[in-house]
N, C-alpha and C positions, 0 to 999 in steps of 0.2 A: 566160428572163429575165423577172423580174417587171416588169410595167408599173405605172404610177401608177394605172391603172384597176383593176387587180387588187388593189392594196393598199387602195384605197378600199372595194372590195366586202368584204374581210375585216374591216376595221374596222367596217363597217356590221353584219355578222352578229354580231360580238361585242357590239356595242352593243344589238342587238335582244335577244339572250339575256339580257344583264344587265337589260334593261328588263323582260323577262317575269318573271325571277326576282324582281325588286323588286316587280312588280305582285302576284305571288302572295304574297309575304311581307306585303305590305300588306293582304291579305285576312284574316290571323289576328287573332283577338281577343287582348286582353292576357292573359286567363286561359289561352288555349291556348298562348300564347307562354311563359308562366311554367311551365305544366305540362311542355311539351317541354324547357324548360331544366332542370327538376328531374330529369326522366328521363335527360337526357344527363349530368347531374352525379352521379347515383346510382352507387355502386360495383357492379360485377358480382359477385353472390354465387354460390358453388358450393354444390351440394346437400350437407347434412350427413348423417351415418350414420343409418339408420332405427332407431327404438327397437324393442326386443323386445316382443312382446305377451304373453310369458310372465309370470305373476304367481306369487309365492312367499309362502306364509304359514307361520307356525310356532306351536307351542304347546310350552311355556309362552310367553305373549305377550312381546314385547320389553320388557325392564326388569322383568319379574315378580320378586317377592321371596317368601321363605318358601315356596318350592315343595316339596311332599312328595317325598322321595327316591325313592319308588316310582312317581311319575307319569311315564309315558312321554313322551319328546320326539318330536314328530311334525313333519315338514316336508312341505308339500303344494304341488304345482305345478298351476296352472290355465293352459290354453292352451299347454302345453309339457310337457317331460319333464325330470326331474331328472338331472343328469349328475355331480354331486358334492355330498356332504353331509359336513361335519366338525363334530362336537360335541366341543369340547376342554375338559377340566377339570383339576383338580389331580393326578389320577391318570392322565392321558393321554387318549387319544381314546375316547369312549364307543362301544361296539359297537352296531350297528343293522342293519336289513334293508330293502332297497328292494323295493317291490311289483312284481308282474309287469308292470304298466302303466307303471312308472317315474314314476308321479305322486305316490307317497307313500313317505316313509322313516320308519321307526319304530325308536326305540331298543330294544335287547334287554337292556341291562344296567342295574343299579341306579345311581342317582346317589349321590354322597357327601352327608354332612350338613355344613351350614354352608359350602358350596362355591360358587364362581362358575364359570359355564360360558359359553363363546362358541360361537355357531353361525355357520357360513359355508356357504351353500347356493347352487348354481348350477343354472339350468335353461335349456333351449334351446327356442325356439318352432319352429313348422313351417317357417319361413323360414331356420332355422339361426342365428338371432340369440340371443345369450346374455343372461340376466338374473342378477345376483348379489345376494343379500341377506345382511346381517350383523345378528346379534341377540345378546343376552346375557340371563342371568337368574341368580338365586342361590337356593340351597335353604335350608330351615329348619334351625335349630339346636335340637334338643330339649333340654328341661331334663334335668338329671342323673337325676332320678327317673323320667324317661321313656325312659331309655337302658338297654339290656340288653347285658351283656358275656358273653364265653364263655371258659372255660378248658378245658384238655384233658389227658388222660392217653392215651398215654405222654408223657414230657417231651421237650423238644427234644434230639435227638441220642442219646436213650436206646436201648439194645439190650435187647429184651424177648423173651419166649418165644413159641412158635408159637400159643398160645391167647389172646394179648392182644388184646382189642377196642380200637377207637378209641372213647374215651369223652369226650363233650362235656358240660360242666356250664354251665348258664345262670344268670346272677345273678338273674333274675326268671322266673316261670313264662311259658312261651310258650303263648298261647291256641290252642285247638284249630283254629280257622279259619285260623290263620296258620302252622301247623307245616309245611305243604307249601312255603310260600315260604321258610322258614328252611332246610329240607332242600335246596332248589334252590341255595342259596348255599354249601353245604359239600360238599366232594367229596374222595374218596380215590383216589389214583393210586399205582401200584406197579410195580416191576420184580422178578420177572415179574408180568404181569397176572393177577388172580384175580377170581372172581365173588364179589360180596358185596352187602350191603344195610344200610340204616339201620333202626333200631327205636327207638321212643320208650319208654323205661322209665317215665318220668312226665313232667310238664310242664317239669321242669328238667334232665332227663338224657336224652341221645340217644346211642345206641351204633351203631357199624358193625362188623360182623364178616364174615369170609369165609364162604363156604358150607362149606368144609372148613378145617382148621387151616392157618395160613400155611405156605407152603414155607420151609424153612430158608434163611436168607440173603437174604430179601426186603428190598428198600429201599422205604420208604413215605413219601409226602408227603400231608399233609392240608391242604386249602384252608379257612381259617377266616374268610374275608373276609365278615362279615355286616353290614358298615357299610351303613346305609340300608335294610335289610330291615325290613318291618313285622312285628313279633312280637306285636302286640296292637293294640287300637283306638287307644291312645295310647302305644305302646311301639315303639322303634326300635333296630335294631342299632347299636352304637357303633363308634367308630374303633378300629383295631388297628394298633400300630406295626409288628408283624410278622404279616402276614396268612396265613402258612402255617407248618407245622411238619413236620420230618422225623424219622423214627426207623427203626430197623433190627430185623430179626428175627435171632435167634441162628443161628449157623452149623450147629448141631446141634439136632434136635427132641428135647427132653427131656419125656417124659410119665411119669406114675406112677399106679399103681393100688393103692389101699388095700383089702384084702379083710378085712373085720371078722370074717367067719366063720373065716378062716384065721389072723387076727391077723398079717397080713404086709403089707409094702409092697414092691411090685415096681417097679423103676426101669428105664426104657427110654430109649435114645438111638437115634434114627433107626430105631425099631421093634425094636431088638435089646436083649434083657434084659442089664443090666449089673450089677445087684445085687438080692438079696432081703433085706429087713431085717425082723427081728421087731419087732412094735409092740404097743401097747395102744391101746384106744379108749374111747369113752364107755360107762359102765356103765348098767344099767337106770335109767331116769328121767333120764339125762343122755346119751342116745344121740348119737353122732356122726351128722351128717346124710348121707344118701345123695346121690349126684349128682356131676356134673362141675364141678369148682371150678378157679379160677384163682388162682395165687399173687399176692396183692395187695401185700404188704409183706414186707421182710426186716429182722430185728432180731437183731444178735449177742447183745444182752442185752435182756430185756424183763421188767418187773415185772408179774405177773399177779395181779389182785386179784378175789376172788370177788364183791365188791360190785358190780363192773361188769356182772355177769350176774344181779344180783338176789339174791345170797346175803348175808344179814345177818351181820355179824361175830360175833354170838352163836350162830349156827347151827353145829351140828357139821360141816356140809359146807363151812363157810367156809375159804378158803385165801388166802394171800398169799405168792407165791413169786417168786424171782428166777431166771428161766430163761434158758438160752442157746440160740442158733441157732433162733430162732422165726420161722416162716413163716406169715403170716396168710392164711387162705383164705375167711373169711366176716367180714362186718361185725359179726355177733353175738358173735364172739370165739373161733372155732375156729382153732387153729394146729397145725402140725406142729412139734415141738420136742424138745429134749433133756429126758429125764425119768429121771435116774439113780435116783430114789427108787422107781420102779415097774419096775426092770429085771427083777425076779424074775417079774413077771406078763407081761412082753413076750413075745409069741409063744404065750401060754397063756391069758390072761384079759383081760377088759375092765374097767378099774378107774378110768378118768379121768372128768372132768366134761365130756367132749366133745372134747377135743383128742386128737390122735394123738401118742403119746409113744414115744420110742426111746432107745437108749443114747447117751451123750455122743459117742462115737466115730462112730457111724452118723449122728447128727444133724449133726456137724461136716462129715462127708463130703457128706451130702445138701445142706447149706447151701451149700457151695462149688460144687456141681455145678449147682444150680438158679438161676433168675433170675425176676424179676417177669414174669408172663405165662405161665409154665409151667403145664401142666395136671396136676391131681391129681383122679382119679376115685375116689370112695368107693362100695363095694358092700357088701352084707350087713347093712344096717341097716334097721329098720322105720320110721325117721324120714326124711321127705323134706326136701329142700332147698327153702326158700322162694325164690320168684322175687325177685330184687333183693337177696338177702342175699349180697352179693359180686358179682362179675362172673359171673352165672349164665347168660350168653348161650348156652352150649353145651348147655343143657338144653331149649332150644326146638326142636321139629321145624322143619325149614327153612321149610315153608309157613306155619307160625305166626309164624316170625320175620319173614318178608317182609311179612306182613299188618300188622305193627306200624309200617310206614312210612306216613306221611301221604300220600305220593304214590301208594301202591297200584299201583306199576308193576312189571313183571317186571325183576328185577335184571340188570344187564349187567356184563361184566368191567370191572375198573378199567383205565384207560388207562395207558400207560407215560409217565412224566413226561418 
């Protein structure tokens, strides 16, 4: 039972405690009191995420304009390693390679002309914290006179003979120092795969041929995407709506041999002799050229005028004839064609101005059998075939052919597309 005395003692203790507390509070200065109040009122803050120490830099610089299409894009990480780099443009993602230390990424493909690109790069620092950078730039648009275009033979979807090379024609001369860069942007792939190489005929003409004749039935794709390649000090590859071309090789290999000593034309398919045709060829002073030739053009009817090979209309040697079944094999004007006017000499004498003539029936048969790209080899003449007078690719020894590449590398088999 609580007594009155006990209650008085409890009240006294409480009063003493309150008094002591009040005495201590009374010892604070006003400044201390305000400080304590501010600390009491301040919100409790939680620690935010730590920032990555990785730093990312890019070239071209952010916002750069008129960038050269052959300038590499580089992304570099300091105090960290790159984990992702994407350079996106109008033709898709630009290819590139990451260094072994994962500190640098460098593009390996050309950029387009007059194009915008966006870079997104992510790096991680030693603490596992990520940093992401975004940037963009645009490339230059060359003037029309500073742009080179390329055209090609064979045509898209064409079926050609086993001797047809890939022929690229450039609208402007490609400078010596830049031919290797152009070669790197054009490629031949085929099914089946074959060994072959590029060869510069001159500054405006580039050929690719297999080491041996194409296998019959081969399917070929040529990549012509030269956009952005530097072809000269101020010359750039232009845009192509269709950056590749496909063509096929005939299902049977047709090759022919003209023997001027025998005055004969032997025709082979898949190496089997199918017909021997009596012919005439170039007479003395107008000799048909020796060498391996490729059928360049086919004309059911062709007007042949001596003036085109330098014969004056007043000259007794002048001629103007409408001929049938004409197959061109040189740019200088050699054809295989129907020559009914010389049928008496065919198989016996050489009476033409350089063309190979045969009967109308034989010419019609030969015309129907052959196609552009078929091989015609001429033997028995003292006159050589000049390089470049037609598709003379098969007259080069292989080592000489591959030496005509600006890359001077050992040829490798074409890949299967």
